[in-house]
C-alpha positions as protocol buffer text, in pm:
chain_id: "A"
residue {
  index: 1
  type: MET
  ca { x: 4362 y: 1646 z: 5714 }
}
residue {
  index: 2
  type: PRO
  ca { x: 4043 y: 1622 z: 5915 }
}
residue {
  index: 3
  type: ILE
  ca { x: 3913 y: 1924 z: 6101 }
}
residue {
  index: 4
  type: ILE
  ca { x: 3675 y: 1758 z: 6346 }
}
residue {
  index: 5
  type: LYS
  ca { x: 3836 y: 1664 z: 6677 }
}
residue {
  index: 6
  type: SER
  ca { x: 3707 y: 1304 z: 6678 }
}
residue {
  index: 7
  type: SER
  ca { x: 3831 y: 1254 z: 6320 }
}
residue {
  index: 8
  type: ILE
  ca { x: 4177 y: 1377 z: 6418 }
}
residue {
  index: 9
  type: LYS
  ca { x: 4180 y: 1122 z: 6701 }
}
residue {
  index: 10
  type: ASP
  ca { x: 4058 y: 855 z: 6459 }
}
residue {
  index: 11
  type: VAL
  ca { x: 4352 y: 922 z: 6226 }
}
residue {
  index: 12
  type: ARG
  ca { x: 4595 y: 877 z: 6517 }
}
residue {
  index: 13
  type: ARG
  ca { x: 4418 y: 560 z: 6627 }
}
residue {
  index: 14
  type: THR
  ca { x: 4423 y: 417 z: 6274 }
}
residue {
  index: 15
  type: LYS
  ca { x: 4794 y: 488 z: 6236 }
}
residue {
  index: 16
  type: THR
  ca { x: 4873 y: 311 z: 6565 }
}
residue {
  index: 17
  type: ARG
  ca { x: 4658 y: 10 z: 6478 }
}
residue {
  index: 18
  type: THR
  ca { x: 4807 y: -16 z: 6129 }
}
residue {
  index: 19
  type: ILE
  ca { x: 5159 y: -26 z: 6272 }
}
residue {
  index: 20
  type: ARG
  ca { x: 5061 y: -288 z: 6530 }
}
residue {
  index: 21
  type: ASN
  ca { x: 4877 y: -504 z: 6275 }
}
residue {
  index: 22
  type: SER
  ca { x: 5154 y: -494 z: 6016 }
}
residue {
  index: 23
  type: ALA
  ca { x: 5411 y: -591 z: 6283 }
}
residue {
  index: 24
  type: GLU
  ca { x: 5202 y: -893 z: 6377 }
}
residue {
  index: 25
  type: LYS
  ca { x: 5152 y: -989 z: 6011 }
}
residue {
  index: 26
  type: ASN
  ca { x: 5529 y: -975 z: 5966 }
}
residue {
  index: 27
  type: LYS
  ca { x: 5573 y: -1211 z: 6263 }
}
residue {
  index: 28
  type: VAL
  ca { x: 5331 y: -1453 z: 6097 }
}
residue {
  index: 29
  type: ARG
  ca { x: 5514 y: -1442 z: 5764 }
}
residue {
  index: 30
  type: THR
  ca { x: 5852 y: -1487 z: 5932 }
}
residue {
  index: 31
  type: ALA
  ca { x: 5726 y: -1786 z: 6131 }
}
residue {
  index: 32
  type: LEU
  ca { x: 5586 y: -1951 z: 5815 }
}
residue {
  index: 33
  type: LYS
  ca { x: 5913 y: -1900 z: 5629 }
}
residue {
  index: 34
  type: ALA
  ca { x: 6111 y: -2042 z: 5921 }
}
residue {
  index: 35
  type: VAL
  ca { x: 5912 y: -2366 z: 5910 }
}
residue {
  index: 36
  type: ARG
  ca { x: 5959 y: -2402 z: 5536 }
}
residue {
  index: 37
  type: ALA
  ca { x: 6332 y: -2330 z: 5565 }
}
residue {
  index: 38
  type: ALA
  ca { x: 6395 y: -2591 z: 5837 }
}
residue {
  index: 39
  type: GLN
  ca { x: 6670 y: -2839 z: 5754 }
}
residue {
  index: 40
  type: THR
  ca { x: 6621 y: -3107 z: 6019 }
}
residue {
  index: 41
  type: ALA
  ca { x: 6317 y: -3278 z: 6167 }
}
residue {
  index: 42
  type: GLU
  ca { x: 6387 y: -3138 z: 6515 }
}
residue {
  index: 43
  type: GLU
  ca { x: 6424 y: -2785 z: 6382 }
}
residue {
  index: 44
  type: ALA
  ca { x: 6104 y: -2825 z: 6180 }
}
residue {
  index: 45
  type: GLN
  ca { x: 5909 y: -2947 z: 6484 }
}
residue {
  index: 46
  type: ALA
  ca { x: 6037 y: -2659 z: 6698 }
}
residue {
  index: 47
  type: THR
  ca { x: 5962 y: -2392 z: 6438 }
}
residue {
  index: 48
  type: LEU
  ca { x: 5622 y: -2549 z: 6369 }
}
residue {
  index: 49
  type: LYS
  ca { x: 5532 y: -2518 z: 6736 }
}
residue {
  index: 50
  type: VAL
  ca { x: 5638 y: -2152 z: 6737 }
}
residue {
  index: 51
  type: ALA
  ca { x: 5448 y: -2084 z: 6413 }
}
residue {
  index: 52
  type: MET
  ca { x: 5132 y: -2241 z: 6553 }
}
residue {
  index: 53
  type: LYS
  ca { x: 5154 y: -2016 z: 6857 }
}
residue {
  index: 54
  type: VAL
  ca { x: 5209 y: -1707 z: 6640 }
}
residue {
  index: 55
  type: LEU
  ca { x: 4916 y: -1798 z: 6415 }
}
residue {
  index: 56
  type: ASP
  ca { x: 4686 y: -1861 z: 6712 }
}
residue {
  index: 57
  type: LYS
  ca { x: 4784 y: -1529 z: 6865 }
}
residue {
  index: 58
  type: ALA
  ca { x: 4725 y: -1343 z: 6538 }
}
residue {
  index: 59
  type: GLN
  ca { x: 4384 y: -1508 z: 6512 }
}
residue {
  index: 60
  type: SER
  ca { x: 4290 y: -1414 z: 6868 }
}
residue {
  index: 61
  type: HIS
  ca { x: 4398 y: -1053 z: 6806 }
}
residue {
  index: 62
  type: GLY
  ca { x: 4180 y: -1035 z: 6496 }
}
residue {
  index: 63
  type: ILE
  ca { x: 4468 y: -1008 z: 6250 }
}
residue {
  index: 64
  type: LEU
  ca { x: 4375 y: -1337 z: 6080 }
}
residue {
  index: 65
  type: LYS
  ca { x: 4039 y: -1504 z: 6047 }
}
residue {
  index: 66
  type: LYS
  ca { x: 3989 y: -1829 z: 6235 }
}
residue {
  index: 67
  type: GLU
  ca { x: 3972 y: -2041 z: 5919 }
}
residue {
  index: 68
  type: THR
  ca { x: 4282 y: -1877 z: 5771 }
}
residue {
  index: 69
  type: ALA
  ca { x: 4491 y: -1951 z: 6079 }
}
residue {
  index: 70
  type: SER
  ca { x: 4357 y: -2306 z: 6091 }
}
residue {
  index: 71
  type: ARG
  ca { x: 4433 y: -2362 z: 5723 }
}
residue {
  index: 72
  type: ASN
  ca { x: 4789 y: -2234 z: 5763 }
}
residue {
  index: 73
  type: VAL
  ca { x: 4850 y: -2460 z: 6064 }
}
residue {
  index: 74
  type: SER
  ca { x: 4713 y: -2757 z: 5873 }
}
residue {
  index: 75
  type: ARG
  ca { x: 4924 y: -2693 z: 5564 }
}
residue {
  index: 76
  type: LEU
  ca { x: 5240 y: -2644 z: 5769 }
}
residue {
  index: 77
  type: SER
  ca { x: 5176 y: -2967 z: 5961 }
}
residue {
  index: 78
  type: VAL
  ca { x: 5130 y: -3159 z: 5635 }
}
residue {
  index: 79
  type: PHE
  ca { x: 5444 y: -2999 z: 5494 }
}
residue {
  index: 80
  type: VAL
  ca { x: 5656 y: -3098 z: 5794 }
}
residue {
  index: 81
  type: HIS
  ca { x: 5509 y: -3449 z: 5799 }
}
residue {
  index: 82
  type: LYS
  ca { x: 5573 y: -3510 z: 5430 }
}
residue {
  index: 83
  type: LYS
  ca { x: 5922 y: -3361 z: 5433 }
}
residue {
  index: 84
  type: PHE
  ca { x: 6060 y: -3521 z: 5749 }
}
residue {
  index: 85
  type: VAL
  ca { x: 5836 y: -3782 z: 5911 }
}
residue {
  index: 86
  type: ALA
  ca { x: 5723 y: -3972 z: 5601 }
}
residue {
  index: 87
  type: LYS
  ca { x: 6085 y: -4036 z: 5491 }
}
residue {
  index: 88
  type: LYS
  ca { x: 6165 y: -4254 z: 5792 }
}
């Protein structure tokens, strides 16, 4: 345990940020899984839209890097297109 007052505050701040960041990472993972688990084209499009919003928000909050969020969006879009749109 730290003794210095600013270090004590820093431990509290780090704990709060860790909880917030891990919650947002969980939202990202859940959104990605939802897109991959979609059964219909409509459901896939809806979950893809939600996942894109979650990824953009995580990127703007600094949870994900810009390129990582962009790559995930791209891969999900390709996945949905190949699975549902290309079959028609």
